[in-house]
C-alpha positions as CSV (number, residue, x, y, z in Angstrom):
1,X,101.9,66.2,79.4
2,X,100.6,68.3,76.6
3,X,100.7,72.1,76.9
4,X,97.2,72.4,75.6
5,X,94.3,71.5,77.8
6,X,90.6,71.5,77.2
7,X,87.5,70.0,78.7
8,X,85.9,67.1,76.7
9,X,82.8,67.8,74.7
10,X,79.7,67.6,77.0
11,X,81.6,68.5,80.2
12,X,79.2,71.1,81.3
13,X,76.1,71.6,79.3
14,X,73.0,70.4,81.1
15,X,74.7,69.9,84.4
16,X,74.2,71.9,87.5
17,X,77.5,73.3,88.9
18,X,76.7,72.4,92.5
19,X,74.0,70.6,94.4
20,X,70.9,72.9,94.7
21,X,68.8,73.4,97.7
22,X,66.4,70.7,96.5
23,X,66.5,67.7,98.7
24,X,65.3,65.6,95.7
25,X,68.4,66.5,93.8
26,X,70.6,65.5,96.7
27,X,68.8,62.2,97.0
28,X,69.5,61.6,93.3
29,X,73.2,62.2,93.7
30,X,73.6,60.0,96.8
31,X,73.6,56.5,95.2
32,X,76.5,57.4,92.9
33,X,78.4,59.9,94.9
34,X,78.8,57.6,97.8
35,X,79.8,54.6,95.6
36,X,83.5,53.8,95.2
37,X,86.0,54.7,94.1
38,X,87.4,57.7,96.0
39,X,87.6,60.8,93.9
40,X,87.9,64.5,93.9
41,X,86.5,64.9,90.4
42,X,86.5,63.3,87.0
43,X,89.0,63.5,84.2
44,X,87.7,63.7,80.7
45,X,88.7,60.8,78.5
46,X,91.0,61.8,75.7
47,X,89.2,62.7,72.6
48,X,89.7,59.8,70.2
49,X,91.7,60.6,67.2
50,X,89.8,59.7,64.0
51,X,91.4,56.6,62.5
52,X,93.1,57.1,59.2
53,X,91.0,55.9,56.3
54,X,92.5,52.7,55.0
55,X,93.4,52.7,51.4
56,X,91.5,50.0,49.4
57,X,93.6,47.0,48.4
58,X,95.0,46.9,44.9
59,X,92.9,45.0,42.3
60,X,93.5,41.3,41.8
61,X,96.3,40.7,39.3
62,X,95.0,39.6,35.9
63,X,96.8,37.2,33.6
64,X,97.7,38.6,30.3
65,X,99.0,36.2,27.6
66,X,102.2,37.5,26.1
67,X,102.1,37.9,22.3
68,X,103.2,34.8,20.3
69,X,105.9,35.1,17.7
70,X,105.0,35.0,14.0
71,X,105.8,31.4,12.8
72,X,103.7,31.5,9.6
73,X,106.8,31.2,7.3
74,X,108.1,28.3,9.3
75,X,104.7,26.6,9.3
76,X,104.4,27.1,5.6
77,X,107.9,25.6,5.1
78,X,106.9,22.6,7.3
79,X,103.7,22.2,5.2
80,X,105.8,22.1,2.0
81,X,108.0,19.5,3.6
82,X,105.0,17.4,4.6
83,X,103.6,17.7,1.1
84,X,106.9,16.6,-0.3
85,X,106.9,13.6,2.0
86,X,103.4,12.7,0.9
87,X,104.2,13.1,-2.8
88,X,107.3,11.0,-2.6
89,X,105.5,8.4,-0.6
90,X,102.7,8.3,-3.1
91,X,105.2,8.1,-6.0
92,X,107.0,5.3,-4.2
93,X,103.7,3.4,-3.6
94,X,102.6,3.9,-7.2
95,X,106.0,2.8,-8.4
96,X,106.0,-0.3,-6.1
97,X,102.4,-1.1,-7.2
98,X,103.3,-0.8,-10.9
99,X,106.5,-2.8,-10.5
100,X,104.5,-5.5,-8.6
101,X,101.9,-5.6,-11.3
102,X,104.4,-5.8,-14.2
103,X,107.2,-7.6,-12.4
104,X,106.7,-11.0,-14.2
105,X,106.4,-9.4,-17.6
106,X,109.5,-7.3,-17.0
107,X,111.5,-10.2,-15.7
108,X,110.6,-12.4,-18.8
109,X,111.6,-9.7,-21.2
110,X,114.9,-9.1,-19.3
111,X,115.5,-12.8,-19.2
112,X,115.4,-13.0,-22.9
113,X,118.6,-10.8,-23.0
114,X,120.6,-13.2,-21.0
115,X,122.3,-13.4,-17.7
116,X,124.1,-10.1,-18.1
117,X,120.8,-8.3,-18.6
118,X,119.4,-10.1,-15.6
119,X,122.2,-8.8,-13.4
120,X,121.8,-5.2,-14.8
121,X,118.1,-5.5,-14.0
122,X,118.8,-6.4,-10.4
123,X,121.3,-3.6,-9.9
124,X,118.9,-1.2,-11.5
125,X,116.1,-2.4,-9.3
126,X,118.2,-1.9,-6.2
127,X,119.3,1.6,-7.3
128,X,115.7,2.7,-8.1
129,X,114.5,1.3,-4.7
130,X,117.3,3.1,-2.9
131,X,116.6,6.3,-4.7
132,X,112.9,6.2,-3.8
133,X,113.7,5.3,-0.2
134,X,116.4,8.1,-0.1
135,X,113.9,10.6,-1.4
136,X,111.3,9.6,1.2
137,X,113.9,9.8,4.0
138,X,115.1,13.2,2.8
139,X,111.5,14.4,2.7
140,X,110.9,13.2,6.3
141,X,114.2,14.8,7.4
142,X,112.9,18.1,5.9
143,X,109.8,17.8,8.0
144,X,111.8,17.1,11.1
145,X,114.1,20.1,10.3
146,X,111.1,22.3,9.9
147,X,109.7,21.2,13.3
148,X,113.0,21.8,14.9
149,X,113.1,25.3,13.4
150,X,109.7,26.0,14.7
151,X,110.6,24.7,18.2
152,X,113.8,26.7,18.3
153,X,112.0,29.8,17.1
154,X,109.3,29.5,19.8
155,X,111.7,28.6,22.7
156,X,112.3,32.2,23.8
157,X,108.6,32.8,23.8
158,X,108.0,29.7,25.9
159,X,110.7,30.8,28.4
160,X,109.2,34.2,28.6
161,X,105.7,32.8,29.1
162,X,106.9,30.5,31.9
163,X,108.6,33.5,33.6
164,X,105.4,35.6,33.2
165,X,103.4,32.8,34.8
166,X,105.8,32.6,37.8
167,X,105.6,36.4,38.2
168,X,101.8,36.3,38.0
169,X,101.7,33.5,40.6
170,X,104.0,35.6,43.0
171,X,101.9,38.7,42.4
172,X,98.8,36.8,43.2
173,X,100.2,35.5,46.4
174,X,101.4,39.0,47.4
175,X,97.9,40.4,46.6
176,X,96.3,37.7,48.8
177,X,98.7,38.6,51.7
178,X,97.9,42.4,51.2
179,X,94.2,41.6,51.0
180,X,94.3,39.5,54.3
181,X,96.3,42.3,56.0
182,X,93.8,44.9,54.8
183,X,90.9,42.9,56.1
184,X,92.7,42.5,59.5
185,X,93.5,46.2,59.7
186,X,90.0,47.1,58.9
187,X,88.6,44.8,61.6
188,X,91.1,46.2,64.1
189,X,90.2,49.8,63.2
190,X,86.5,48.9,63.6
191,X,87.1,47.3,67.0
192,X,89.1,50.3,68.2
193,X,86.5,52.7,67.0
194,X,83.8,50.7,68.7
195,X,85.8,50.6,71.9
196,X,86.4,54.3,71.8
197,X,82.7,55.0,71.0
198,X,81.5,52.8,73.9
199,X,84.3,53.3,76.4
200,X,84.4,55.6,79.4
201,X,84.1,59.3,78.9
202,X,85.1,60.2,82.5
203,X,87.7,58.8,84.8
204,X,87.9,59.4,88.6
205,X,90.8,61.6,89.8
206,X,92.5,61.2,93.1
207,X,96.0,61.8,94.4
208,X,98.4,58.9,94.2
209,X,98.6,58.7,98.0
210,X,96.9,60.4,100.9
211,X,98.2,64.0,101.1
212,X,98.6,65.5,104.6
213,X,97.5,68.9,103.3
214,X,95.6,70.1,100.2
215,X,95.8,73.7,99.0
216,X,92.9,74.9,96.8
217,X,93.7,78.2,95.1
218,X,91.3,80.3,93.0
219,X,87.6,79.8,92.5
220,X,84.7,81.8,91.1
221,X,83.3,84.7,93.2
222,X,80.1,82.7,94.0
223,X,82.2,79.8,95.3
224,X,80.4,77.3,93.2
225,X,83.6,75.5,92.4
226,X,84.6,75.2,96.1
227,X,81.1,73.9,97.0
228,X,81.3,71.4,94.1
229,X,84.7,70.2,95.2
230,X,83.5,69.8,98.8
231,X,80.5,67.7,97.7
232,X,82.4,65.5,95.3
233,X,85.5,64.8,97.5
234,X,83.5,64.9,100.7
235,X,81.1,62.2,99.6
236,X,84.0,59.9,98.8
237,X,85.5,60.6,102.2
238,X,82.2,60.1,104.0
239,X,81.6,56.8,102.2
240,X,85.0,55.6,103.5
241,X,83.8,56.2,107.1
242,X,85.7,59.5,107.7
243,X,84.3,62.6,109.5
244,X,84.7,66.1,108.2
245,X,84.7,69.4,109.9
246,X,84.3,72.5,107.7
247,X,85.2,76.0,108.8
248,X,83.4,78.2,106.3
249,X,84.7,81.8,106.5
250,X,83.3,82.8,103.1
251,X,79.7,83.7,104.2
252,X,78.5,82.1,101.0
253,X,77.3,78.7,102.3
254,X,80.2,76.7,100.8
255,X,79.6,73.7,103.0
256,X,75.7,73.6,102.9
257,X,75.5,71.3,99.9
258,X,77.8,68.7,101.6
259,X,75.6,68.8,104.7
260,X,72.5,68.2,102.5
261,X,74.1,65.3,100.6
262,X,75.3,63.7,103.8
263,X,71.9,64.2,105.4
264,X,70.2,62.6,102.3
265,X,72.5,59.6,102.8
266,X,71.3,59.2,106.4
267,X,74.4,60.5,108.1
268,X,74.3,62.7,111.2
269,X,75.3,66.3,110.5
270,X,75.4,69.6,112.3
271,X,75.4,73.2,111.0
272,X,76.5,75.9,113.4
273,X,76.2,79.6,112.3
274,X,78.3,82.1,114.1
275,X,77.3,85.3,112.3
276,X,75.7,87.3,115.2
277,X,72.3,87.3,113.6
278,X,71.0,84.5,115.8
279,X,72.1,83.0,119.1
280,X,74.2,79.9,118.6
281,X,73.6,77.1,121.0
282,X,77.2,76.3,121.5
283,X,79.9,77.1,124.1
284,X,83.1,77.9,122.3
285,X,85.3,77.4,125.4
286,X,83.8,74.2,126.5
287,X,86.3,71.6,127.7
288,X,89.3,74.1,128.0
289,X,91.1,74.7,131.2
290,X,92.0,78.3,132.2
291,X,95.5,78.1,130.8
292,X,94.3,76.9,127.5
293,X,91.6,79.6,127.3
294,X,94.2,82.3,128.1
295,X,96.7,80.9,125.5
296,X,94.0,80.5,122.9
297,X,92.3,83.8,123.2
298,X,95.7,85.6,123.8
299,X,96.9,84.5,120.4
300,X,93.5,85.0,118.7
301,X,93.0,88.6,120.0
302,X,96.5,89.6,118.9
303,X,96.9,87.6,115.8
304,X,96.9,90.4,113.2
305,X,99.6,90.4,110.6
306,X,100.7,94.0,110.8
307,X,103.9,94.1,112.8
308,X,105.4,92.3,115.7
309,X,102.7,91.5,118.3
310,X,104.7,89.5,120.8
311,X,104.5,92.2,123.5
312,X,100.8,92.6,123.1
313,X,100.3,88.8,123.0
314,X,102.3,88.4,126.3
315,X,100.3,91.2,128.0
316,X,97.0,89.7,126.7
317,X,97.8,86.2,128.0
318,X,98.8,87.6,131.3
319,X,95.7,89.7,131.7
320,X,93.4,86.8,130.6
321,X,95.0,84.5,133.2
322,X,94.4,87.1,135.9
323,X,90.8,87.6,134.8
324,X,90.0,84.0,134.4
325,X,91.6,83.1,137.7
326,X,89.4,85.7,139.5
327,X,86.1,84.3,138.2
328,X,84.0,81.9,140.1
329,X,81.2,81.3,137.6
330,X,81.3,80.2,134.0
331,X,83.9,81.7,131.8
332,X,82.1,83.7,129.3
333,X,83.3,86.3,126.8
334,X,81.1,89.0,128.4
335,X,82.3,88.3,131.9
336,X,86.0,88.3,130.7
337,X,85.3,91.7,129.0
338,X,83.9,93.0,132.3
339,X,87.0,91.8,134.1
340,X,89.2,93.7,131.6
341,X,87.2,96.9,132.4
342,X,87.7,96.3,136.2
343,X,91.5,96.1,135.5
344,X,91.1,99.4,133.6
345,X,89.6,100.8,136.9
346,X,86.1,100.5,135.6
347,X,82.9,98.7,136.7
348,X,82.0,95.1,136.2
349,X,78.8,96.0,134.3
350,X,76.8,94.0,136.7
351,X,78.2,90.8,135.3
352,X,80.7,90.1,138.1
353,X,80.1,89.4,141.8
354,X,81.6,91.6,144.5
355,X,84.0,88.8,145.4
356,X,85.2,88.6,141.8
357,X,85.6,92.3,141.5
358,X,87.6,92.3,144.7
359,X,89.9,89.7,143.4
360,X,90.4,91.7,140.2
361,X,91.0,94.9,142.2
362,X,93.8,93.1,144.0
363,X,95.6,92.7,140.7
364,X,95.6,96.4,139.9
365,X,98.9,96.9,141.5
366,X,100.4,94.2,139.3
367,X,99.2,95.8,136.1
368,X,101.0,98.8,134.8
369,X,98.6,101.7,134.6
370,X,100.3,103.2,131.6
371,X,98.5,104.7,128.6
372,X,99.6,101.7,126.4
373,X,98.3,99.2,128.9
374,X,95.1,101.1,129.2
375,X,94.6,101.0,125.5
376,X,95.3,97.3,125.4
377,X,92.8,96.6,128.1
378,X,90.2,98.6,126.2
379,X,91.0,96.7,123.0
380,X,90.8,93.3,124.7
381,X,87.5,94.2,126.3
382,X,86.1,95.4,122.9
383,X,87.2,92.2,121.1
384,X,85.7,90.0,123.9
385,X,82.4,91.8,123.5
386,X,82.5,91.1,119.8
387,X,83.0,87.4,120.5
388,X,80.1,87.6,123.0
389,X,77.8,88.9,120.3
390,X,78.5,85.7,118.3
391,X,78.5,83.1,121.1
392,X,76.8,84.5,124.2
393,X,75.5,81.1,125.5
394,X,76.6,80.1,129.0
395,X,75.7,76.5,128.3
396,X,75.4,74.5,125.1
397,X,77.0,71.9,123.0
398,X,80.6,71.5,122.3
399,X,82.1,73.3,119.3
400,X,83.5,70.1,117.8
401,X,80.5,67.8,117.5
402,X,80.9,64.0,117.0
403,X,79.0,64.0,113.7
404,X,79.9,62.8,110.2
405,X,79.8,66.4,108.9
406,X,80.3,69.4,111.3
407,X,79.8,72.7,109.5
408,X,80.8,75.9,111.3
409,X,80.0,79.0,109.2
410,X,80.8,82.6,110.0
411,X,79.5,85.8,108.4
412,X,81.0,87.2,105.2
413,X,82.8,90.5,104.8
414,X,85.9,91.7,106.5
415,X,84.7,93.4,109.7
416,X,86.4,93.3,113.1
417,X,83.9,90.8,114.5
418,X,84.3,88.6,111.4
419,X,88.1,88.6,111.6
420,X,88.1,88.0,115.4
421,X,85.7,85.0,115.3
422,X,87.6,83.4,112.4
423,X,90.9,83.7,114.2
424,X,89.4,82.4,117.4
425,X,87.9,79.3,115.6
426,X,91.3,78.5,114.0
427,X,93.1,78.9,117.4
428,X,90.4,76.7,119.1
429,X,91.0,74.0,116.4
430,X,94.7,74.1,117.1
431,X,94.1,73.8,120.8
432,X,91.7,70.9,120.3
433,X,94.4,69.1,118.2
434,X,97.0,69.7,120.8
435,X,94.8,68.5,123.6
436,X,93.8,65.3,121.7
437,X,90.1,66.5,121.8
438,X,89.8,66.7,118.0
439,X,87.2,64.3,116.6
440,X,87.2,64.6,112.7
441,X,89.9,63.2,110.4
442,X,89.5,66.1,108.0
443,X,89.5,69.8,108.6
444,X,88.4,72.1,105.7
445,X,89.1,75.8,106.1
446,X,87.3,77.7,103.3
447,X,88.2,81.4,102.8
448,X,91.5,81.3,104.8
449,X,93.2,84.2,103.0
450,X,92.8,86.8,105.7
451,X,94.3,84.6,108.4
452,X,97.8,84.9,106.9
453,X,100.5,82.5,105.8
454,X,102.0,82.2,109.2
455,X,98.8,81.3,110.9
456,X,97.9,78.7,108.3
457,X,101.4,77.2,108.4
458,X,101.1,76.8,112.2
459,X,97.7,75.2,111.7
460,X,99.2,72.9,109.1
461,X,101.9,71.8,111.5
462,X,99.5,71.2,114.4
463,X,97.2,69.2,112.0
464,X,100.2,67.1,110.8
465,X,101.2,66.3,114.4
466,X,97.6,65.3,115.3
467,X,97.3,63.3,112.0
468,X,94.5,65.4,110.8
469,X,94.3,66.0,107.1
470,X,93.9,69.7,106.3
471,X,92.3,71.3,103.2
472,X,92.8,75.0,102.8
473,X,90.7,76.9,100.3
474,X,92.4,80.2,99.4
475,X,91.3,82.8,96.9
476,X,94.6,84.3,95.7
477,X,98.0,82.4,95.7
478,X,100.1,85.5,96.3
479,X,102.6,86.8,98.9
480,X,103.6,84.4,101.7
481,X,100.8,82.0,100.7
482,X,102.6,81.3,97.5
483,X,105.7,80.2,99.4
484,X,103.9,77.6,101.5
485,X,101.8,76.2,98.6
486,X,102.2,72.5,97.9
487,X,103.9,71.6,101.2
488,X,101.3,68.9,101.9
489,X,101.7,67.1,98.6
490,X,98.7,68.2,96.5
491,X,97.5,71.6,95.1
492,X,94.3,72.3,93.2
493,X,94.1,75.4,90.9
494,X,90.6,76.5,90.0
495,X,89.3,79.3,87.9
496,X,91.4,82.5,88.4
497,X,90.5,86.0,87.5
498,X,93.7,88.0,88.1
499,X,96.5,87.8,85.6
500,X,99.2,87.7,88.4
501,X,97.4,84.9,90.1
502,X,97.3,83.0,86.8
503,X,101.0,83.6,86.3
504,X,101.9,82.3,89.8
505,X,99.7,79.2,89.2
506,X,101.3,78.5,85.8
507,X,104.8,78.8,87.4
508,X,103.8,76.4,90.1
509,X,102.3,73.9,87.6
510,X,105.6,73.9,85.7
511,X,107.1,74.0,82.3
512,X,108.1,71.5,79.7
513,X,110.2,71.2,76.6
514,X,108.4,71.1,73.3
515,X,109.3,71.3,69.6
516,X,107.4,74.0,67.7
517,X,107.5,75.2,64.1
518,X,109.4,78.4,63.9
519,X,110.5,78.6,60.2
520,X,108.8,77.9,56.9
521,X,110.5,78.4,53.6
522,X,109.0,78.0,50.1
523,X,111.0,78.3,46.8
524,X,109.5,78.3,43.3
525,X,111.6,78.2,40.1
526,X,111.1,77.7,36.3
527,X,113.8,77.0,33.6
528,X,113.5,76.8,29.8
529,X,116.2,75.8,27.3
530,X,116.1,75.7,23.5
531,X,118.8,74.6,21.1
532,X,119.5,73.0,17.7
533,X,122.2,72.2,15.1
534,X,122.7,71.3,11.3
535,X,125.4,69.2,9.6
536,X,126.1,68.3,6.0
537,X,128.5,65.7,4.5
538,X,129.4,64.6,0.9
539,X,131.6,61.8,-0.4
540,X,132.8,60.5,-3.9
541,X,134.5,57.2,-4.7
542,X,135.5,55.3,-7.8
543,X,137.0,51.9,-8.7
544,X,138.1,49.8,-11.7
545,X,139.6,46.3,-12.6
546,X,141.4,44.8,-15.7
547,X,142.7,41.3,-16.8
548,X,146.4,40.5,-16.6
549,X,148.0,39.1,-19.7
550,X,150.1,35.9,-19.8
551,X,153.2,38.0,-20.3
552,X,152.5,39.8,-17.0
553,X,151.5,43.1,-18.4
554,X,148.2,44.5,-17.5
555,X,145.5,44.3,-20.1
556,X,142.7,46.7,-20.9
557,X,140.2,47.6,-18.2
558,X,137.1,45.4,-18.1
559,X,135.1,47.2,-15.4
560,X,134.6,50.8,-13.9
561,X,132.5,52.0,-11.0
562,X,131.8,55.5,-9.6
563,X,129.7,56.5,-6.5
564,X,128.7,59.8,-4.9
565,X,126.8,60.5,-1.6
566,X,125.3,63.4,0.3
567,X,124.1,63.4,3.9
568,X,122.3,66.3,5.8
569,X,121.3,66.2,9.5
570,X,119.2,68.7,11.4
571,X,118.6,68.5,15.2
572,X,116.4,70.6,17.5
573,X,115.9,70.2,21.3
574,X,114.1,72.1,24.0
575,X,113.2,71.5,27.7
576,X,110.9,73.2,30.2
577,X,111.1,72.5,34.0
578,X,109.2,73.9,37.0
579,X,110.4,73.2,40.6
580,X,108.8,73.9,44.0
581,X,110.6,73.2,47.3
582,X,109.2,73.7,50.8
583,X,111.2,73.3,54.1
584,X,110.1,73.7,57.7
585,X,112.2,74.1,60.8
586,X,111.3,73.3,64.4
587,X,112.9,74.6,67.5
588,X,113.0,73.3,71.1
589,X,111.2,75.7,73.5
590,X,110.7,75.6,77.3
591,X,107.1,76.8,77.9
592,X,104.3,76.5,80.5
593,X,102.5,73.2,80.6
594,X,99.3,75.3,81.0
595,X,99.3,78.9,79.8
596,X,98.0,81.6,82.3
597,X,95.3,82.4,79.8
598,X,93.9,78.9,80.0
599,X,93.7,79.2,83.8
600,X,91.7,82.4,83.4
601,X,89.2,80.7,81.1
602,X,88.5,77.5,82.9
603,X,84.9,76.5,83.8
604,X,83.8,77.2,87.3
605,X,84.0,73.5,88.5
606,X,87.2,72.6,86.6
607,X,90.5,72.4,88.5
608,X,94.1,71.4,87.8
609,X,95.4,68.9,90.3
610,X,99.2,69.1,90.9
611,X,99.9,65.8,92.7
612,X,103.3,65.4,94.3
613,X,102.1,63.0,97.0
614,X,103.5,59.9,95.4
615,X,106.4,59.0,93.3
616,X,106.8,61.5,90.5
617,X,104.7,64.6,89.8
618,X,101.3,64.5,88.0
619,X,99.4,67.4,86.5
620,X,95.7,66.5,85.8
621,X,92.9,68.6,84.5
622,X,89.6,67.5,86.1
623,X,86.1,68.6,86.8
624,X,84.5,68.4,90.3
625,X,80.9,68.9,89.1
626,X,79.0,66.4,91.2
627,X,76.4,66.1,88.5
628,X,78.9,64.2,86.3
629,X,78.3,61.1,88.4
630,X,74.9,60.7,86.8
631,X,76.3,60.6,83.3
632,X,76.7,57.4,81.3
633,X,80.1,55.8,80.7
634,X,81.7,57.0,83.9
635,X,84.6,54.7,84.8
636,X,85.1,53.1,88.2
637,X,88.9,53.0,87.8
638,X,91.3,55.9,87.2
639,X,92.8,56.4,83.8
640,X,96.2,55.0,83.1
């Protein structure tokens, strides 16, 4: 996976980051959001790399006739030979015609000289005819000789021309192959460009298998990213027939848009606000027996992270059991707080009957009346009063409603009442899972940072045992929360604002080996040489000859020759050369797949999914903006 990530062009402009309060907008999203496949977001299609421009094919090879040799001298010689043949033939014909014309006259005159003259005549006639025939034959032979000379002289040219014709034929075949290949490549490039231009721009993103727990870290301060992720992923889960319970501890209506989308799809939903501003028509402790109430509230009231609280927890559970066991009427937070005050030797505030007060008074001897116990009783009474402000109803619906979406939202901030109701809700969820009274298949806890890693880990283990899939939305992945990240198989990192959080997230996403350019060398040089030389040579020679006499002595010279020569040579040479060399070096580095700076600069609805739920580990950059479902070219199958 590449170390550089970016959203595709057009990922965000013109799209609302989350579903607005307009019911019309929710109704527009419903047809596509509730359509398969399952998804948490969309992955931008890779930006197509522009295809390399194909070089035009070479021009068609043209035939060039090789230059013919100069045979003009040989042709002229053949013309002379032909003329000679014609002249000799003409002479022979004329001679034969003349002989035929005067043959009788010649023979009569020769016959007058006798038989010997007649014989000489015959021999002469044969010799003349032979000479004429021989002359014609020699002339014809001259023509044949001239033709043969011309043929032999043109033979290398003919061989060269045949070779050039074969080379041209092969070049033409090669050009045709290149031209066909170029046409095929051009068609393939055009098809690929058309497929890339008309292909999907967004692919659905979903873990390889069903993770038992999903950790969502980061997010913008307005929680638009969390709300978008809930809408996009929740719509897919709802369309598959699942039920979702959302515990919204942010005070920023993270789950409101999911409720609106589900309601627009005709699904039953319920929104329960436990912020103390209005009376909630719900009984938090409905369906719990006294033991479960004591265990649940005992852990919730003493669940702070500062120090060891086991002694306080044991005392709180014991006191709650005594108080609950002494009550006859409904078990309400206000009545339990009044019972704590009775154990502190106070009054029942008019909320308890005399019989109930008497029962509690009977336990005064069993409760240590020390200063520490007195402070604990006062603390428990105060915390129960805070819970009563949030849920004072004595009758009402169950906390865990059998609806497709059950949203339970608390107030924002970090007050005592806020922290206490959040811990109580988490503890009630654990109790419902243990008692097989849990209804939804998914539990989403948004804003779970203040609960602590230990409490969230225990909730995760109880959810795993009850086969409930848990989604934790946490602001900062630091401290003990970092150690428990990813135990369920999938982690989502959204926009981060703190550099330490970004470093932690980058470390979790992982590193990879890459080769990067780390050295560039450029050398430029120029050389010039100049030289020359001169040489001179001279020679002289002489010769003579003489006739030798019969006596053996040499005679006087008859010839004399003398020669002289001079030679001078001058040379000059020079050269100029420029050279340029460039070299690069790459080194192997081990760096973050995603730099912390990129995590700090992500869009509000973008997230990095680290999926370890299947075979192998995947890191995917996606966007959970629900408005993306209304774009064109959104694929129905994940990317390869």
